[in-house]
All heavy atoms as TSV, in Angstrom:
chain	resi	resn	atom	element	x	y	z
A	1	SER	N	N	36.946	-3.457	9.899
A	1	SER	CA	C	35.589	-3.833	9.563
A	1	SER	C	C	34.732	-2.792	10.123
A	1	SER	O	O	34.807	-2.185	11.135
A	1	SER	CB	C	35.386	-5.181	10.338
A	1	SER	OG	O	35.221	-5.032	11.736
A	2	SER	N	N	33.560	-2.693	9.314
A	2	SER	CA	C	32.658	-1.653	9.693
A	2	SER	C	C	31.493	-2.288	10.622
A	2	SER	O	O	31.246	-3.427	10.422
A	2	SER	CB	C	31.995	-1.022	8.431
A	2	SER	OG	O	31.313	-2.053	7.718
A	3	LEU	N	N	31.097	-1.444	11.467
A	3	LEU	CA	C	29.942	-1.839	12.319
A	3	LEU	C	C	28.566	-1.850	11.492
A	3	LEU	O	O	28.439	-0.983	10.794
A	3	LEU	CB	C	29.822	-0.898	13.467
A	3	LEU	CG	C	30.781	-0.996	14.582
A	3	LEU	CD1	C	30.648	0.030	15.610
A	3	LEU	CD2	C	30.629	-2.417	15.320
A	4	SER	N	N	27.978	-2.882	11.640
A	4	SER	CA	C	26.705	-3.038	10.918
A	4	SER	C	C	25.598	-2.590	11.892
A	4	SER	O	O	25.564	-3.123	12.953
A	4	SER	CB	C	26.431	-4.260	10.307
A	4	SER	OG	O	26.394	-5.227	11.230
A	5	ILE	N	N	24.659	-1.774	11.362
A	5	ILE	CA	C	23.548	-1.432	12.126
A	5	ILE	C	C	22.571	-2.507	12.086
A	5	ILE	O	O	22.199	-2.914	10.915
A	5	ILE	CB	C	23.000	-0.052	11.647
A	5	ILE	CG1	C	24.043	0.995	11.961
A	5	ILE	CG2	C	21.670	0.277	12.473
A	5	ILE	CD1	C	23.732	2.297	11.135
A	6	PRO	N	N	22.019	-3.128	13.164
A	6	PRO	CA	C	21.006	-4.028	13.027
A	6	PRO	C	C	19.729	-3.634	12.064
A	6	PRO	O	O	19.294	-2.529	12.279
A	6	PRO	CB	C	20.528	-4.288	14.363
A	6	PRO	CG	C	21.574	-3.793	15.300
A	6	PRO	CD	C	22.167	-2.692	14.511
A	7	SER	N	N	19.305	-4.451	11.206
A	7	SER	CA	C	18.234	-4.190	10.397
A	7	SER	C	C	16.920	-4.057	11.174
A	7	SER	O	O	16.776	-4.832	12.154
A	7	SER	CB	C	18.013	-5.251	9.398
A	7	SER	OG	O	19.409	-5.312	8.511
A	8	ASP	N	N	15.956	-3.250	10.675
A	8	ASP	CA	C	14.709	-3.210	11.366
A	8	ASP	C	C	13.879	-4.358	10.962
A	8	ASP	O	O	13.704	-4.611	9.729
A	8	ASP	CB	C	14.010	-1.868	10.899
A	8	ASP	CG	C	12.541	-1.784	11.443
A	8	ASP	OD1	O	12.179	-2.641	12.264
A	8	ASP	OD2	O	11.910	-0.775	11.129
A	9	LYS	N	N	13.509	-5.225	11.810
A	9	LYS	CA	C	12.830	-6.409	11.482
A	9	LYS	C	C	11.431	-6.455	11.823
A	9	LYS	O	O	10.818	-7.446	11.903
A	9	LYS	CB	C	13.521	-7.610	12.174
A	9	LYS	CG	C	15.088	-7.796	11.654
A	9	LYS	CD	C	15.770	-8.939	12.334
A	9	LYS	CE	C	17.166	-9.059	11.792
A	9	LYS	NZ	N	17.924	-10.056	12.485
A	10	THR	N	N	10.867	-5.337	12.108
A	10	THR	CA	C	9.502	-5.211	12.567
A	10	THR	C	C	8.504	-5.815	11.447
A	10	THR	O	O	7.576	-6.531	11.841
A	10	THR	CB	C	9.019	-3.726	12.722
A	10	THR	OG1	O	10.091	-3.078	13.526
A	10	THR	CG2	C	7.712	-3.587	13.314
A	11	ALA	N	N	8.652	-5.516	10.293
A	11	ALA	CA	C	7.777	-5.973	9.098
A	11	ALA	C	C	7.998	-7.520	9.057
A	11	ALA	O	O	6.971	-8.337	8.890
A	11	ALA	CB	C	8.144	-5.408	7.865
A	12	LEU	N	N	9.186	-8.033	9.240
A	12	LEU	CA	C	9.419	-9.429	9.127
A	12	LEU	C	C	8.775	-10.171	10.229
A	12	LEU	O	O	8.201	-11.194	10.233
A	12	LEU	CB	C	10.912	-9.806	9.041
A	12	LEU	CG	C	11.266	-11.200	8.855
A	12	LEU	CD1	C	10.599	-11.934	7.744
A	12	LEU	CD2	C	12.870	-11.372	8.856
A	13	GLU	N	N	8.956	-9.610	11.513
A	13	GLU	CA	C	8.318	-10.078	12.683
A	13	GLU	C	C	6.824	-10.227	12.517
A	13	GLU	O	O	6.203	-11.277	12.838
A	13	GLU	CB	C	8.695	-9.303	13.881
A	13	GLU	CG	C	8.109	-9.917	15.190
A	13	GLU	CD	C	8.517	-9.056	16.485
A	13	GLU	OE1	O	9.029	-7.968	16.319
A	13	GLU	OE2	O	8.371	-9.653	17.492
A	14	SER	N	N	6.223	-9.199	11.958
A	14	SER	CA	C	4.777	-9.124	11.729
A	14	SER	C	C	4.310	-10.256	10.719
A	14	SER	O	O	3.319	-10.938	10.957
A	14	SER	CB	C	4.333	-7.739	11.261
A	14	SER	OG	O	3.014	-7.757	10.905
A	15	ALA	N	N	5.146	-10.286	9.643
A	15	ALA	CA	C	4.758	-11.410	8.614
A	15	ALA	C	C	4.944	-12.792	9.192
A	15	ALA	O	O	4.068	-13.637	8.893
A	15	ALA	CB	C	5.647	-11.243	7.395
A	16	LEU	N	N	5.923	-13.079	10.091
A	16	LEU	CA	C	6.129	-14.291	10.584
A	16	LEU	C	C	5.024	-14.609	11.699
A	16	LEU	O	O	4.514	-15.673	11.575
A	16	LEU	CB	C	7.450	-14.394	11.443
A	16	LEU	CG	C	8.706	-14.722	10.528
A	16	LEU	CD1	C	9.955	-14.441	11.233
A	16	LEU	CD2	C	8.636	-16.116	10.129
A	17	ASP	N	N	4.628	-13.670	12.370
A	17	ASP	CA	C	3.492	-13.817	13.255
A	17	ASP	C	C	2.192	-14.153	12.525
A	17	ASP	O	O	1.474	-15.080	12.911
A	17	ASP	CB	C	3.165	-12.424	14.139
A	17	ASP	CG	C	4.277	-12.332	15.143
A	17	ASP	OD1	O	5.012	-13.107	15.614
A	17	ASP	OD2	O	4.238	-11.025	15.739
A	18	THR	N	N	1.994	-13.469	11.473
A	18	THR	CA	C	0.867	-13.820	10.651
A	18	THR	C	C	0.905	-15.376	10.170
A	18	THR	O	O	0.011	-16.105	10.108
A	18	THR	CB	C	0.712	-12.834	9.437
A	18	THR	OG1	O	0.585	-11.549	9.936
A	18	THR	CG2	C	-0.455	-13.146	8.498
A	19	ALA	N	N	2.171	-15.555	9.479
A	19	ALA	CA	C	2.282	-17.005	9.011
A	19	ALA	C	C	2.166	-18.027	9.989
A	19	ALA	O	O	1.464	-18.972	9.841
A	19	ALA	CB	C	3.764	-16.990	8.309
A	20	ASN	N	N	2.685	-17.781	11.199
A	20	ASN	CA	C	2.698	-18.818	12.272
A	20	ASN	C	C	1.400	-18.852	12.887
A	20	ASN	O	O	0.956	-19.924	13.509
A	20	ASN	CB	C	3.749	-18.525	13.323
A	20	ASN	CG	C	5.229	-18.823	12.803
A	20	ASN	OD1	O	5.357	-19.889	12.277
A	20	ASN	ND2	N	5.962	-17.988	13.021
A	21	GLY	N	N	0.480	-17.877	12.625
A	21	GLY	CA	C	-0.916	-17.980	13.191
A	21	GLY	C	C	-1.962	-18.642	12.309
A	21	GLY	O	O	-3.118	-18.869	12.589
A	22	LEU	N	N	-1.483	-18.955	11.060
A	22	LEU	CA	C	-2.379	-19.714	10.115
A	22	LEU	C	C	-2.652	-21.200	10.480
A	22	LEU	O	O	-1.772	-21.770	11.194
A	22	LEU	CB	C	-1.880	-19.618	8.707
A	22	LEU	CG	C	-1.667	-18.210	8.126
A	22	LEU	CD1	C	-1.061	-18.310	6.789
A	22	LEU	CD2	C	-3.059	-17.625	7.916
A	23	ASP	N	N	-3.801	-21.718	10.140
A	23	ASP	CA	C	-4.089	-23.077	10.559
A	23	ASP	C	C	-3.808	-24.004	9.350
A	23	ASP	O	O	-4.429	-23.974	8.296
A	23	ASP	CB	C	-5.659	-23.085	10.800
A	23	ASP	CG	C	-6.145	-24.349	11.244
A	23	ASP	OD1	O	-5.385	-25.330	11.139
A	23	ASP	OD2	O	-7.456	-24.642	11.396
A	24	ALA	N	N	-2.790	-24.870	9.589
A	24	ALA	CA	C	-2.267	-25.742	8.515
A	24	ALA	C	C	-3.466	-26.646	7.977
A	24	ALA	O	O	-3.359	-27.082	6.801
A	24	ALA	CB	C	-1.260	-26.711	9.169
A	25	SER	N	N	-4.442	-26.969	8.874
A	25	SER	CA	C	-5.436	-27.952	8.358
A	25	SER	C	C	-6.353	-27.285	7.327
A	25	SER	O	O	-7.236	-27.941	6.718
A	25	SER	CB	C	-6.251	-28.287	9.547
A	25	SER	OG	O	-7.027	-27.355	10.198
A	26	ARG	N	N	-6.278	-26.008	7.095
A	26	ARG	CA	C	-7.145	-25.281	6.114
A	26	ARG	C	C	-6.565	-25.372	4.705
A	26	ARG	O	O	-7.177	-24.889	3.707
A	26	ARG	CB	C	-7.418	-23.848	6.475
A	26	ARG	CG	C	-8.187	-23.797	7.727
A	26	ARG	CD	C	-8.485	-22.297	8.167
A	26	ARG	NE	N	-9.034	-21.528	7.053
A	26	ARG	CZ	C	-8.838	-20.205	6.875
A	26	ARG	NH1	N	-8.176	-19.596	7.762
A	26	ARG	NH2	N	-9.397	-19.543	5.939
A	27	TYR	N	N	-5.324	-25.906	4.598
A	27	TYR	CA	C	-4.654	-25.860	3.317
A	27	TYR	C	C	-4.026	-27.279	2.848
A	27	TYR	O	O	-4.106	-28.211	3.691
A	27	TYR	CB	C	-3.381	-24.928	3.461
A	27	TYR	CG	C	-3.771	-23.569	3.911
A	27	TYR	CD1	C	-3.558	-23.185	5.257
A	27	TYR	CD2	C	-4.435	-22.604	3.034
A	27	TYR	CE1	C	-3.994	-21.916	5.650
A	27	TYR	CE2	C	-4.837	-21.431	3.489
A	27	TYR	CZ	C	-4.541	-21.094	4.864
A	27	TYR	OH	O	-5.012	-19.885	5.367
A	28	THR	N	N	-3.787	-27.379	1.646
A	28	THR	CA	C	-3.280	-28.695	1.172
A	28	THR	C	C	-1.875	-28.925	1.790
A	28	THR	O	O	-1.171	-28.054	2.136
A	28	THR	CB	C	-3.212	-28.720	-0.368
A	28	THR	OG1	O	-2.091	-27.759	-0.641
A	28	THR	CG2	C	-4.480	-28.438	-1.038
A	29	ALA	N	N	-1.703	-30.244	1.953
A	29	ALA	CA	C	-0.412	-30.652	2.625
A	29	ALA	C	C	0.836	-30.107	1.756
A	29	ALA	O	O	1.863	-29.666	2.289
A	29	ALA	CB	C	-0.235	-32.122	2.749
A	30	ALA	N	N	0.603	-30.226	0.527
A	30	ALA	CA	C	1.846	-29.884	-0.432
A	30	ALA	C	C	2.064	-28.296	-0.308
A	30	ALA	O	O	3.166	-27.951	-0.186
A	30	ALA	CB	C	1.391	-30.163	-1.904
A	31	SER	N	N	0.940	-27.567	-0.343
A	31	SER	CA	C	1.228	-25.981	-0.326
A	31	SER	C	C	1.671	-25.649	1.091
A	31	SER	O	O	2.538	-24.818	1.272
A	31	SER	CB	C	-0.023	-25.231	-0.714
A	31	SER	OG	O	-1.075	-25.368	0.260
A	32	TRP	N	N	1.193	-26.392	2.132
A	32	TRP	CA	C	1.727	-26.011	3.507
A	32	TRP	C	C	3.167	-26.460	3.668
A	32	TRP	O	O	3.981	-25.713	4.265
A	32	TRP	CB	C	0.944	-26.849	4.618
A	32	TRP	CG	C	1.195	-26.274	5.869
A	32	TRP	CD1	C	1.986	-26.881	6.851
A	32	TRP	CD2	C	0.843	-25.040	6.463
A	32	TRP	NE1	N	2.091	-26.051	7.982
A	32	TRP	CE2	C	1.376	-24.984	7.754
A	32	TRP	CE3	C	-0.068	-23.958	6.104
A	32	TRP	CZ2	C	1.218	-23.854	8.591
A	32	TRP	CZ3	C	-0.283	-23.027	6.960
A	32	TRP	CH2	C	0.375	-22.861	8.112
A	33	ALA	N	N	3.585	-27.588	3.060
A	33	ALA	CA	C	5.039	-27.991	3.176
A	33	ALA	C	C	5.948	-26.902	2.555
A	33	ALA	O	O	7.029	-26.632	3.176
A	33	ALA	CB	C	5.263	-29.384	2.559
A	34	GLU	N	N	5.617	-26.412	1.340
A	34	GLU	CA	C	6.241	-25.405	0.807
A	34	GLU	C	C	6.388	-24.031	1.564
A	34	GLU	O	O	7.349	-23.427	1.724
A	34	GLU	CB	C	5.721	-24.973	-0.693
A	34	GLU	CG	C	6.159	-25.972	-1.700
A	34	GLU	CD	C	5.685	-25.553	-3.108
A	34	GLU	OE1	O	5.787	-24.398	-3.439
A	34	GLU	OE2	O	5.235	-26.480	-3.801
A	35	PHE	N	N	5.176	-23.827	2.173
A	35	PHE	CA	C	5.052	-22.627	3.004
A	35	PHE	C	C	5.953	-22.736	4.230
A	35	PHE	O	O	6.543	-21.768	4.585
A	35	PHE	CB	C	3.570	-22.476	3.396
A	35	PHE	CG	C	3.216	-21.194	4.130
A	35	PHE	CD1	C	3.687	-19.997	3.757
A	35	PHE	CD2	C	2.488	-21.287	5.435
A	35	PHE	CE1	C	3.383	-18.808	4.546
A	35	PHE	CE2	C	2.275	-20.216	6.212
A	35	PHE	CZ	C	2.552	-18.940	5.714
A	36	GLN	N	N	6.012	-23.847	4.796
A	36	GLN	CA	C	6.676	-24.111	5.932
A	36	GLN	C	C	8.288	-23.785	5.769
A	36	GLN	O	O	8.971	-23.259	6.472
A	36	GLN	CB	C	6.631	-25.553	6.442
A	36	GLN	CG	C	7.097	-25.787	7.873
A	36	GLN	CD	C	6.284	-24.791	8.938
A	36	GLN	OE1	O	5.124	-24.840	9.038
A	36	GLN	NE2	N	7.103	-24.113	9.642
A	37	GLN	N	N	8.741	-24.228	4.500
A	37	GLN	CA	C	10.151	-23.947	4.138
A	37	GLN	C	C	10.455	-22.445	4.129
A	37	GLN	O	O	11.416	-21.982	4.328
A	37	GLN	CB	C	10.461	-24.602	2.774
A	37	GLN	CG	C	10.444	-26.073	2.899
A	37	GLN	CD	C	10.847	-26.705	1.551
A	37	GLN	OE1	O	10.524	-26.246	0.420
A	37	GLN	NE2	N	11.500	-27.813	1.647
A	38	ILE	N	N	9.459	-21.733	3.525
A	38	ILE	CA	C	9.557	-20.138	3.486
A	38	ILE	C	C	9.511	-19.638	4.883
A	38	ILE	O	O	10.422	-18.701	5.088
A	38	ILE	CB	C	8.392	-19.657	2.554
A	38	ILE	CG1	C	8.456	-20.078	1.115
A	38	ILE	CG2	C	8.359	-18.110	2.683
A	38	ILE	CD1	C	7.241	-19.791	0.206
A	39	ILE	N	N	8.765	-20.176	5.686
A	39	ILE	CA	C	8.813	-19.646	7.079
A	39	ILE	C	C	10.096	-19.898	7.721
A	39	ILE	O	O	10.654	-19.112	8.436
A	39	ILE	CB	C	7.704	-20.364	7.969
A	39	ILE	CG1	C	6.198	-19.947	7.493
A	39	ILE	CG2	C	7.822	-20.064	9.423
A	39	ILE	CD1	C	5.093	-20.590	8.210
A	40	ASP	N	N	10.624	-21.100	7.458
A	40	ASP	CA	C	11.924	-21.534	8.107
A	40	ASP	C	C	13.096	-20.601	7.645
A	40	ASP	O	O	13.826	-20.131	8.412
A	40	ASP	CB	C	12.359	-22.992	7.851
A	40	ASP	CG	C	11.374	-23.983	8.546
A	40	ASP	OD1	O	10.690	-23.591	9.465
A	40	ASP	OD2	O	11.378	-25.169	8.194
A	41	ALA	N	N	13.019	-20.276	6.343
A	41	ALA	CA	C	14.008	-19.406	5.678
A	41	ALA	C	C	13.994	-18.043	6.360
A	41	ALA	O	O	14.974	-17.361	6.787
A	41	ALA	CB	C	13.960	-19.397	4.214
A	42	ALA	N	N	12.747	-17.544	6.464
A	42	ALA	CA	C	12.361	-16.204	6.958
A	42	ALA	C	C	12.774	-16.158	8.415
A	42	ALA	O	O	13.475	-15.071	8.977
A	42	ALA	CB	C	10.921	-15.893	6.786
A	43	GLN	N	N	12.612	-17.227	9.254
A	43	GLN	CA	C	12.969	-17.215	10.651
A	43	GLN	C	C	14.489	-17.207	10.799
A	43	GLN	O	O	14.925	-16.503	11.676
A	43	GLN	CB	C	12.355	-18.357	11.384
A	43	GLN	CG	C	12.605	-18.537	12.810
A	43	GLN	CD	C	11.829	-17.476	13.559
A	43	GLN	OE1	O	10.587	-17.411	13.368
A	43	GLN	NE2	N	12.507	-16.807	14.373
A	44	ALA	N	N	15.071	-17.892	9.878
A	44	ALA	CA	C	16.585	-17.799	9.909
A	44	ALA	C	C	17.224	-16.404	9.732
A	44	ALA	O	O	18.058	-16.042	10.421
A	44	ALA	CB	C	17.146	-18.832	8.924
A	45	VAL	N	N	16.573	-15.794	8.785
A	45	VAL	CA	C	17.067	-14.344	8.573
A	45	VAL	C	C	16.651	-13.388	9.848
A	45	VAL	O	O	17.450	-12.679	10.160
A	45	VAL	CB	C	16.496	-13.760	7.308
A	45	VAL	CG1	C	16.674	-12.276	7.134
A	45	VAL	CG2	C	16.982	-14.541	6.018
A	46	TYR	N	N	15.488	-13.689	10.286
A	46	TYR	CA	C	15.037	-12.995	11.520
A	46	TYR	C	C	15.997	-13.201	12.690
A	46	TYR	O	O	16.356	-12.257	13.340
A	46	TYR	CB	C	13.570	-13.347	11.868
A	46	TYR	CG	C	13.106	-12.569	13.127
A	46	TYR	CD1	C	12.619	-11.280	12.862
A	46	TYR	CD2	C	13.117	-13.099	14.427
A	46	TYR	CE1	C	12.212	-10.523	13.943
A	46	TYR	CE2	C	12.689	-12.372	15.450
A	46	TYR	CZ	C	12.183	-11.135	15.258
A	46	TYR	OH	O	11.689	-10.308	16.181
A	47	ASP	N	N	16.450	-14.478	12.837
A	47	ASP	CA	C	17.390	-14.798	13.935
A	47	ASP	C	C	18.830	-14.376	13.630
A	47	ASP	O	O	19.533	-14.496	14.684
A	47	ASP	CB	C	17.357	-16.297	14.137
A	47	ASP	CG	C	15.985	-16.749	14.735
A	47	ASP	OD1	O	15.281	-15.911	15.295
A	47	ASP	OD2	O	15.660	-17.995	14.623
A	48	ASP	N	N	19.163	-14.013	12.419
A	48	ASP	CA	C	20.543	-13.641	12.038
A	48	ASP	C	C	20.895	-12.159	12.449
A	48	ASP	O	O	20.211	-11.266	11.717
A	48	ASP	CB	C	20.771	-13.862	10.629
A	48	ASP	CG	C	22.094	-13.556	10.111
A	48	ASP	OD1	O	23.074	-13.070	10.901
A	48	ASP	OD2	O	22.425	-13.644	8.940
A	49	ALA	N	N	21.606	-11.921	13.400
A	49	ALA	CA	C	21.933	-10.588	13.810
A	49	ALA	C	C	22.612	-9.811	12.699
A	49	ALA	O	O	22.542	-8.452	12.769
A	49	ALA	CB	C	22.781	-10.554	15.140
A	50	ASN	N	N	23.155	-10.460	11.775
A	50	ASN	CA	C	23.963	-9.779	10.747
A	50	ASN	C	C	23.162	-9.682	9.407
A	50	ASN	O	O	23.710	-9.178	8.365
A	50	ASN	CB	C	25.189	-10.501	10.500
A	50	ASN	CG	C	26.041	-10.383	11.630
A	50	ASN	OD1	O	26.320	-9.475	12.237
A	50	ASN	ND2	N	26.703	-11.577	11.987
A	51	ALA	N	N	21.855	-9.892	9.441
A	51	ALA	CA	C	21.091	-9.905	8.336
A	51	ALA	C	C	20.891	-8.453	7.786
A	51	ALA	O	O	20.817	-7.531	8.556
A	51	ALA	CB	C	19.638	-10.394	8.475
A	52	THR	N	N	21.145	-8.252	6.434
A	52	THR	CA	C	20.969	-6.922	5.899
A	52	THR	C	C	19.484	-6.440	5.877
A	52	THR	O	O	18.616	-7.306	5.751
A	52	THR	CB	C	21.629	-6.852	4.454
A	52	THR	OG1	O	20.834	-7.748	3.650
A	52	THR	CG2	C	22.967	-7.394	4.527
A	53	ALA	N	N	19.269	-5.222	5.638
A	53	ALA	CA	C	17.943	-4.792	5.367
A	53	ALA	C	C	17.326	-5.458	4.001
A	53	ALA	O	O	16.093	-5.699	4.073
A	53	ALA	CB	C	17.946	-3.206	5.223
A	54	GLU	N	N	18.101	-5.620	2.993
A	54	GLU	CA	C	17.753	-6.204	1.832
A	54	GLU	C	C	17.162	-7.804	2.009
A	54	GLU	O	O	16.191	-8.098	1.503
A	54	GLU	CB	C	18.717	-6.248	0.755
A	54	GLU	CG	C	19.105	-4.923	0.218
A	54	GLU	CD	C	19.982	-4.023	1.091
A	54	GLU	OE1	O	20.579	-4.554	2.045
A	54	GLU	OE2	O	20.144	-2.814	0.807
A	55	GLN	N	N	18.049	-8.409	2.712
A	55	GLN	CA	C	17.673	-9.746	3.134
A	55	GLN	C	C	16.333	-9.763	3.979
A	55	GLN	O	O	15.447	-10.690	3.681
A	55	GLN	CB	C	18.774	-10.554	3.978
A	55	GLN	CG	C	20.001	-10.692	3.060
A	55	GLN	CD	C	21.087	-11.194	4.035
A	55	GLN	OE1	O	21.402	-10.682	5.227
A	55	GLN	NE2	N	21.763	-12.328	3.676
A	56	VAL	N	N	16.184	-8.945	4.851
A	56	VAL	CA	C	14.939	-8.797	5.665
A	56	VAL	C	C	13.763	-8.619	4.699
A	56	VAL	O	O	12.677	-9.170	4.739
A	56	VAL	CB	C	15.165	-7.819	6.742
A	56	VAL	CG1	C	13.732	-7.594	7.511
A	56	VAL	CG2	C	16.066	-8.233	7.794
A	57	ALA	N	N	13.891	-7.566	3.901
A	57	ALA	CA	C	12.708	-7.111	2.997
A	57	ALA	C	C	12.455	-8.381	2.029
A	57	ALA	O	O	11.288	-8.634	1.714
A	57	ALA	CB	C	13.202	-5.812	2.262
A	58	GLU	N	N	13.444	-8.979	1.613
A	58	GLU	CA	C	13.237	-10.130	0.592
A	58	GLU	C	C	12.468	-11.277	1.384
A	58	GLU	O	O	11.525	-11.823	0.701
A	58	GLU	CB	C	14.570	-10.751	0.259
A	58	GLU	CG	C	14.427	-11.874	-0.734
A	58	GLU	CD	C	15.842	-12.490	-1.041
A	58	GLU	OE1	O	16.840	-12.030	-0.569
A	58	GLU	OE2	O	15.851	-13.414	-1.797
A	59	GLN	N	N	12.652	-11.519	2.574
A	59	GLN	CA	C	11.873	-12.494	3.254
A	59	GLN	C	C	10.524	-12.096	3.570
A	59	GLN	O	O	9.694	-12.983	3.540
A	59	GLN	CB	C	12.656	-13.008	4.647
A	59	GLN	CG	C	13.933	-13.683	4.345
A	59	GLN	CD	C	13.847	-14.854	3.583
A	59	GLN	OE1	O	12.891	-15.624	3.635
A	59	GLN	NE2	N	14.923	-15.007	2.711
A	60	VAL	N	N	10.277	-10.855	3.873
A	60	VAL	CA	C	8.979	-10.343	3.999
A	60	VAL	C	C	8.140	-10.469	2.727
A	60	VAL	O	O	7.013	-11.070	2.750
A	60	VAL	CB	C	8.924	-8.818	4.366
A	60	VAL	CG1	C	7.566	-8.281	4.426
A	60	VAL	CG2	C	9.535	-8.603	5.743
A	61	THR	N	N	8.727	-10.196	1.534
A	61	THR	CA	C	8.113	-10.413	0.293
A	61	THR	C	C	7.815	-11.916	0.017
A	61	THR	O	O	6.705	-12.301	-0.386
A	61	THR	CB	C	8.997	-9.871	-0.901
A	61	THR	OG1	O	9.133	-8.476	-0.614
A	61	THR	CG2	C	8.332	-10.012	-2.234
A	62	LYS	N	N	8.823	-12.671	0.385
A	62	LYS	CA	C	8.598	-14.130	0.041
A	62	LYS	C	C	7.589	-14.665	0.896
A	62	LYS	O	O	6.669	-15.480	0.505
A	62	LYS	CB	C	9.880	-14.969	0.340
A	62	LYS	CG	C	10.917	-14.787	-0.785
A	62	LYS	CD	C	12.111	-15.645	-0.554
A	62	LYS	CE	C	13.142	-15.601	-1.690
A	62	LYS	NZ	N	14.279	-16.240	-1.398
A	63	LEU	N	N	7.479	-14.335	2.293
A	63	LEU	CA	C	6.461	-14.746	3.061
A	63	LEU	C	C	5.159	-14.396	2.624
A	63	LEU	O	O	4.086	-15.224	2.607
A	63	LEU	CB	C	6.618	-14.225	4.528
A	63	LEU	CG	C	7.404	-15.055	5.458
A	63	LEU	CD1	C	7.684	-14.237	6.787
A	63	LEU	CD2	C	6.819	-16.275	5.849
A	64	GLU	N	N	4.915	-13.227	2.192
A	64	GLU	CA	C	3.567	-12.616	1.723
A	64	GLU	C	C	3.272	-13.116	0.378
A	64	GLU	O	O	2.055	-13.569	0.164
A	64	GLU	CB	C	3.545	-11.142	1.903
A	64	GLU	CG	C	3.753	-10.764	3.424
A	64	GLU	CD	C	3.854	-9.172	3.536
A	64	GLU	OE1	O	4.168	-8.480	2.548
A	64	GLU	OE2	O	3.698	-8.724	4.738
A	65	ASP	N	N	4.146	-12.970	-0.578
A	65	ASP	CA	C	3.749	-13.278	-1.940
A	65	ASP	C	C	3.855	-14.704	-2.336
A	65	ASP	O	O	3.189	-15.219	-3.119
A	65	ASP	CB	C	4.563	-12.309	-2.907
A	65	ASP	CG	C	4.350	-10.823	-2.653
A	65	ASP	OD1	O	3.355	-10.565	-2.039
A	65	ASP	OD2	O	5.085	-10.120	-3.157
A	66	ASP	N	N	5.119	-15.389	-1.937
A	66	ASP	CA	C	5.342	-16.722	-2.358
A	66	ASP	C	C	4.717	-17.671	-1.209
A	66	ASP	O	O	4.546	-18.976	-1.519
A	66	ASP	CB	C	6.794	-17.016	-2.476
A	66	ASP	CG	C	7.361	-16.187	-3.519
A	66	ASP	OD1	O	6.696	-15.614	-4.430
A	66	ASP	OD2	O	8.655	-15.883	-3.535
A	67	GLY	N	N	4.366	-17.162	-0.177
A	67	GLY	CA	C	3.947	-18.102	0.850
A	67	GLY	C	C	2.346	-17.944	1.123
A	67	GLY	O	O	1.609	-18.760	0.514
A	68	ILE	N	N	1.988	-16.922	1.871
A	68	ILE	CA	C	0.611	-16.698	2.202
A	68	ILE	C	C	-0.336	-16.731	1.025
A	68	ILE	O	O	-1.296	-17.391	1.006
A	68	ILE	CB	C	0.419	-15.429	3.069
A	68	ILE	CG1	C	1.335	-15.781	4.403
A	68	ILE	CG2	C	-1.021	-15.332	3.386
A	68	ILE	CD1	C	1.253	-14.495	5.314
A	69	ASP	N	N	0.145	-15.986	0.028
A	69	ASP	CA	C	-0.739	-15.743	-1.221
A	69	ASP	C	C	-0.913	-17.015	-2.081
A	69	ASP	O	O	-1.841	-17.187	-2.798
A	69	ASP	CB	C	-0.273	-14.676	-2.035
A	69	ASP	CG	C	-0.443	-13.221	-1.453
A	69	ASP	OD1	O	-1.156	-13.232	-0.405
A	69	ASP	OD2	O	0.003	-12.308	-2.014
A	70	LYS	N	N	0.065	-18.053	-1.869
A	70	LYS	CA	C	0.007	-19.205	-2.693
A	70	LYS	C	C	-0.525	-20.467	-1.896
A	70	LYS	O	O	-0.559	-21.540	-2.572
A	70	LYS	CB	C	1.403	-19.524	-3.249
A	70	LYS	CG	C	1.918	-18.294	-4.167
A	70	LYS	CD	C	2.882	-18.772	-5.263
A	70	LYS	CE	C	3.032	-17.714	-6.269
A	70	LYS	NZ	N	4.508	-17.585	-6.623
A	71	LEU	N	N	-0.933	-20.355	-0.801
A	71	LEU	CA	C	-1.525	-21.484	0.037
A	71	LEU	C	C	-2.911	-21.750	-0.694
A	71	LEU	O	O	-3.644	-20.931	-1.096
A	71	LEU	CB	C	-1.749	-21.047	1.393
A	71	LEU	CG	C	-0.552	-21.085	2.377
A	71	LEU	CD1	C	-0.873	-20.523	3.688
A	71	LEU	CD2	C	-0.017	-22.494	2.538
A	72	ASP	N	N	-3.112	-23.032	-0.724
A	72	ASP	CA	C	-4.354	-23.597	-1.277
A	72	ASP	C	C	-4.846	-24.770	-0.591
A	72	ASP	O	O	-4.253	-25.366	0.268
A	72	ASP	CB	C	-4.352	-23.758	-2.819
A	72	ASP	CG	C	-3.272	-24.685	-3.246
A	72	ASP	OD1	O	-3.083	-25.711	-2.613
A	72	ASP	OD2	O	-2.699	-24.476	-4.331
């Protein structure tokens, strides 16, 4: 088995910090519920020591494009 190098999660950490800093009361309950699922998925990847760089990058994109940008 090959040793995997831990992925750089700086961007994901930053995106999670931004997401977790948002005020739920400013958005509709439906959009916030969807956003929360995206946050949970991103947090799971962040917490996974074996997450690949691709998985990390995918979660950053989802948080920013499918999450934060779609809140209403």
